[in-house]
C-alpha positions, -999 to 999 in steps of 0.1 A, spaced: -306 -506 441 -291 -495 408 -279 -460 403 -295 -437 377 -270 -423 353 -271 -410 318 -255 -424 286 -220 -411 280 -231 -391 250 -256 -372 271 -232 -366 300 -207 -351 276 -235 -327 265 -238 -338 229 -256 -309 211 -284 -332 200 -295 -337 236 -291 -302 249 -325 -286 256 -342 -320 250 -374 -326 271 -376 -362 283 -410 -373 298 -403 -395 328 -439 -398 342 -457 -421 346 -431 -447 336 -404 -434 360 -419 -416 390 -393 -395 409 -397 -376 441 -380 -343 447 -354 -360 468 -348 -387 442 -345 -360 415 -319 -342 436 -299 -375 440 -302 -381 403 -287 -347 396 -258 -354 420 -251 -387 402 -250 -368 369 -233 -337 381 -216 -331 347 -250 -321 333 -273 -293 343 -310 -302 346 -343 -285 351 -376 -303 355 -410 -289 344 -442 -289 365 -454 -318 343 -424 -340 352 -404 -335 320 -366 -337 325 -349 -309 306 -312 -311 297 -297 -276 298 -268 -269 274 -236 -255 289 -230 -218 283 -207 -208 255 -178 -185 262 -195 -152 254 -227 -160 274 -207 -174 303 -186 -142 305 -217 -121 306 -234 -143 331 -204 -139 354 -206 -101 352 -243 -101 360 -239 -125 389 -209 -105 403 -229 -73 403 -258 -89 421 -236 -105 446 -217 -73 454 -250 -54 459 -265 -83 481 -234 -83 503 -237 -46 509 -275 -46 514 -276 -77 537 -314 -82 534 -311 -113 511 -289 -139 495 -277 -140 459 -273 -173 439 -255 -183 408 -268 -202 377 -261 -237 391 -286 -232 420 -318 -252 417 -352 -239 431 -383 -260 436 -412 -238 427 -447 -242 443 -460 -258 411 -433 -286 414 -410 -274 387 -373 -272 394 -356 -243 377 -321 -227 377 -321 -190 367 -289 -174 356 -288 -152 387 -313 -149 416 -319 -134 450 -341 -143 480 -350 -123 511 -333 -137 542 -366 -135 561 -380 -161 537 -348 -183 539 -351 -183 577 -383 -204 574 -363 -233 558 -344 -260 576 -307 -265 571 -314 -296 549 -339 -276 527 -312 -249 522 -286 -275 513 -307 -291 485 -328 -275 458 -343 -245 476 -381 -249 480 -389 -213 472 -393 -192 441 -367 -164 441 -379 -129 448 -358 -116 420 -341 -133 391 -323 -128 358 -324 -149 327 -297 -141 300 -306 -157 267 -279 -176 249 -279 -179 211 -295 -213 213 -324 -202 236 -359 -198 223 -375 -164 231 -409 -179 234 -398 -207 257 -378 -182 279 -409 -159 281 -430 -189 292 -405 -196 319 -406 -160 331 -444 -162 333 -441 -194 353 -418 -176 378 -443 -147 382 -471 -172 388 -450 -189 415 -441 -158 435 -413 -139 417 -416 -102 424 -392 -89 398 -375 -106 368 -354 -95 339 -352 -114 307 -321 -101 288 -321 -107 251 -285 -99 241 -291 -106 204 -318 -79 201 -303 -57 229 -337 -58 247 -348 -64 283 -382 -78 292 -393 -67 327 -416 -89 347 -437 -80 377 -468 -97 390 -501 -83 377 -484 -58 354 -478 -56 316 -443 -67 304 -424 -36 291 -396 -43 266 -367 -19 270 -346 -12 239 -308 -11 245 -310 1 281 -276 9 296 -286 2 332 -315 -15 350 -328 -4 384 -341 -30 409 -361 -4 428 -383 -8 448 -379 -46 451 -341 -44 454 -335 -9 467 -303 7 453 -294 -22 430 -284 -10 395 -272 -35 369 -247 -21 344 -255 -36 310 -224 -24 293 -205 -57 298 -236 -75 284 -240 -54 253 -203 -51 246 -193 -70 214 
């Protein structure tokens, strides 16, 4: 059987291809396990897959976005280690949502009680759960409308709290199921209560020029 790899230009993340949606179905059906194997064969590139089966090539973060992503992930990790009720994940982690989409938020967290229902193999591959909590930090190339749609998808698939951070506008969109989406202007901190008791995200490293 031949391996499934991408052309050299795509694997080197040519700007033309970044963010491109490629429709595989019905011409190239791919199970979740096959998609996982495909991603391992093309590990230089970060992928997501929509519920409709479209392959999405995600651009690598620029230096400023990557620096801020690290700060966000580190703060969540430190809180999770102290709290011990859940596990925190970085931006390279894939999650298979109930609707079949495979997404990789910038930072995320799942209760250990939910992770305990999974097998060791399920935890090793793309985790077949929607995170309880997640953060998406928009990069300069991201579309606000598309990122908002992604957040709505997370809510519909079981997310309990989500923060969409728009660094350019210094705004945060707060998502909870069944509730309006408030937009906070230039907040200096964000509280995860009650979903993440005691977690407070310091946004100074995010807003800092």
